[in-house]
C-alpha positions in Angstrom: 19.2 -13.9 -14.4 18.5 -14.7 -18.1 20.4 -12.5 -20.5 23.8 -11.4 -19.1 23.5 -7.9 -20.6 21.0 -7.1 -17.9 23.5 -7.7 -15.1 25.3 -4.4 -16.0 22.6 -2.5 -14.2 21.7 -5.0 -11.4 23.0 -2.6 -8.8 20.2 -0.2 -8.0 22.7 2.6 -7.5 23.4 2.5 -11.2 19.9 2.5 -12.5 19.6 6.2 -12.8 22.6 6.3 -15.1 20.9 4.0 -17.6 19.7 6.0 -20.7 16.3 4.2 -20.5 15.8 4.8 -16.8 13.3 7.7 -17.3 10.8 5.2 -18.8 10.7 3.4 -15.5 9.9 6.3 -13.2 6.1 5.7 -13.3 6.6 2.2 -11.8 9.1 3.4 -9.2 7.1 6.5 -8.4 4.1 4.4 -7.7 6.2 2.3 -5.3 7.5 5.4 -3.6 3.9 6.7 -3.1 2.7 3.4 -1.7 5.5 3.5 1.0 4.7 7.1 1.7 1.0 6.6 2.1 1.6 3.5 4.4 3.9 5.6 6.6 1.3 8.5 6.7 -1.4 6.0 7.7 0.8 4.8 10.6 1.1 8.4 11.9 -2.7 9.0 11.5 -3.5 5.7 13.4 -1.5 7.0 16.4 -4.0 9.8 17.0 -7.1 8.5 15.2 -10.3 10.2 16.3 -12.4 8.9 13.4 -11.6 5.2 12.9 -14.2 4.8 10.1 -12.6 7.6 8.1 -9.1 6.2 8.5 -10.3 2.7 7.6 -12.0 4.2 4.5 -8.7 5.8 3.4 -6.8 2.7 4.1 -9.2 0.5 2.0 -9.2 2.9 -0.9 -5.4 2.8 -0.8 -5.3 -1.0 -0.7 -7.7 -1.0 -3.7 -5.2 1.1 -5.7 -2.4 -1.2 -4.6 -4.4 -4.3 -5.7 -4.9 -2.8 -9.1 -1.1 -2.2 -9.4 -0.5 -5.7 -8.2 -2.9 -7.2 -10.8 -0.9 -5.5 -13.5 2.3 -7.0 -12.2 0.9 -10.5 -11.7 -1.0 -10.7 -15.0 1.2 -8.7 -17.4 4.6 -7.6 -16.0 5.8 -10.8 -14.4 4.5 -13.2 -17.1 6.1 -11.1 -19.9 9.5 -10.7 -18.2 9.5 -14.3 -17.0 8.9 -15.6 -20.6 11.1 -13.0 -22.2 14.1 -13.6 -20.0 13.5 -17.0 -18.5 13.4 -15.9 -14.9 11.2 -16.5 -11.9 9.2 -14.0 -10.0 8.4 -16.4 -7.1 10.0 -14.0 -4.6 7.9 -11.0 -5.7 4.7 -13.2 -5.9 5.4 -14.4 -2.3 5.7 -10.7 -1.3 2.2 -10.1 -2.6 0.9 -13.0 -0.6 2.6 -11.6 2.5 1.1 -8.2 1.9 -2.4 -9.8 1.7 -1.7 -11.5 5.1 -0.6 -8.2 6.6 -3.7 -6.5 5.2 -5.9 -9.1 6.9 -4.1 -8.2 10.2 -4.8 -4.5 9.6 -8.5 -5.1 8.9 -8.7 -7.2 12.1 -7.1 -4.3 14.0 -9.7 -1.9 12.5 -12.4 -4.2 13.7 -10.9 -4.1 17.2 -10.7 -0.3 17.1 -14.4 -0.2 16.3 -15.3 -2.7 19.0 -16.8 -0.7 22.0 -15.8 -3.6 24.4 -12.1 -3.1 23.7 -9.8 -0.7 25.4 -9.3 2.2 22.8 -5.6 2.7 23.7 -4.8 -1.0 23.3 -6.9 -1.2 20.1 -5.1 1.8 18.7 -1.7 0.3 19.5 -2.7 -2.9 17.7 -3.7 -0.9 14.6 -0.4 1.0 14.6 1.5 -2.2 15.0 -0.5 -3.9 12.2 0.1 -0.9 9.9 3.8 -0.9 10.8 4.1 -4.6 10.0 2.4 -4.0 6.7 4.8 -1.1 6.0 7.8 -3.4 6.7 6.4 -6.1 4.4 5.8 -3.5 1.7 9.3 -2.1 1.8 10.8 -5.6 1.7 8.6 -6.7 -1.2 9.3 -3.6 -3.3 13.0 -4.1 -2.9 12.8 -7.7 -4.0 10.5 -6.8 -6.9 12.5 -3.8 -8.1 15.8 -5.7 -7.9 14.2 -8.4 -10.1 12.2 -6.2 -12.5 14.1 -2.9 -13.2 17.3 -4.3 -14.7 15.2 -6.4 -17.1 13.0 -3.5 -18.1 16.1 -1.4 -18.6 17.5 -3.9 -21.0 14.5 -3.8 -23.3 15.2 -1.6 -26.3 12.7 1.3 -26.5 10.7 -0.2 -29.4 10.3 -3.5 -27.4 9.3 -1.6 -24.3 6.7 0.5 -26.2 5.3 -2.7 -27.8 5.1 -4.3 -24.4 3.4 -1.3 -22.9 0.7 -1.0 -25.6 0.0 -4.7 -26.2 -2.0 -7.3 -24.4 -0.3 -10.0 -22.5 -2.0 -12.6 -24.7 -0.4 -11.0 -27.8 3.0 -10.6 -26.1 3.2 -14.2 -24.9 2.0 -15.5 -28.3 4.7 -13.5 -30.0 7.4 -14.8 -27.6 6.2 -18.4 -28.2 6.3 -17.8 -32.0 9.8 -16.4 -31.8 11.0 -19.3 -29.6 9.4 -21.8 -32.0 11.4 -20.2 -34.9 14.5 -20.4 -32.8 15.1 -16.7 -32.7 14.1 -16.0 -29.0 16.1 -12.8 -29.1 15.5 -11.6 -32.6 16.0 -8.0 -31.6 19.6 -8.6 -30.3 21.2 -6.8 -33.3 19.4 -3.7 -32.3 20.2 -4.1 -28.6 23.9 -3.3 -29.1 23.0 -0.2 -31.2 20.5 1.1 -28.6 22.8 0.8 -25.6 
């Protein structure tokens, strides 16, 4: 897992006791909202009277999730992978699984809108597809959070702020420069003081 100091907060039950935990509530709050919305969509699908309106809400939600995912894939994962020397293959695989589940949900919406299909059967397929998406989402978020949060908690506040306000190109170039100089963790002296 890269730097051993991060292992102190690997157990998610200890995250909230970390002094830097409040800086991570935006990411975790987004995840909580994604799960909540997915669950609400399942409930709505069970009694849907306007499939087009439900599909519109679902697609808007997926667009928000895809934006969040792009941030993770193009900034969060690359930075933490380079900074700590870890892999996010499991989290990336979770994104691919969610895309597959999304395709199944969209197929179920098409079936619900097909006048030649039995509406009760089509509704059940939509509920099942949304439930499968929900299960994949919950699984993915657990894997992702378990990989990401301890590493974010271990960044000193100045480094986290620099990460937050800098482009990934700048961040990776800086990490490469530090590695070339041989001081991959040139902020270590400050780490012990900030803990």
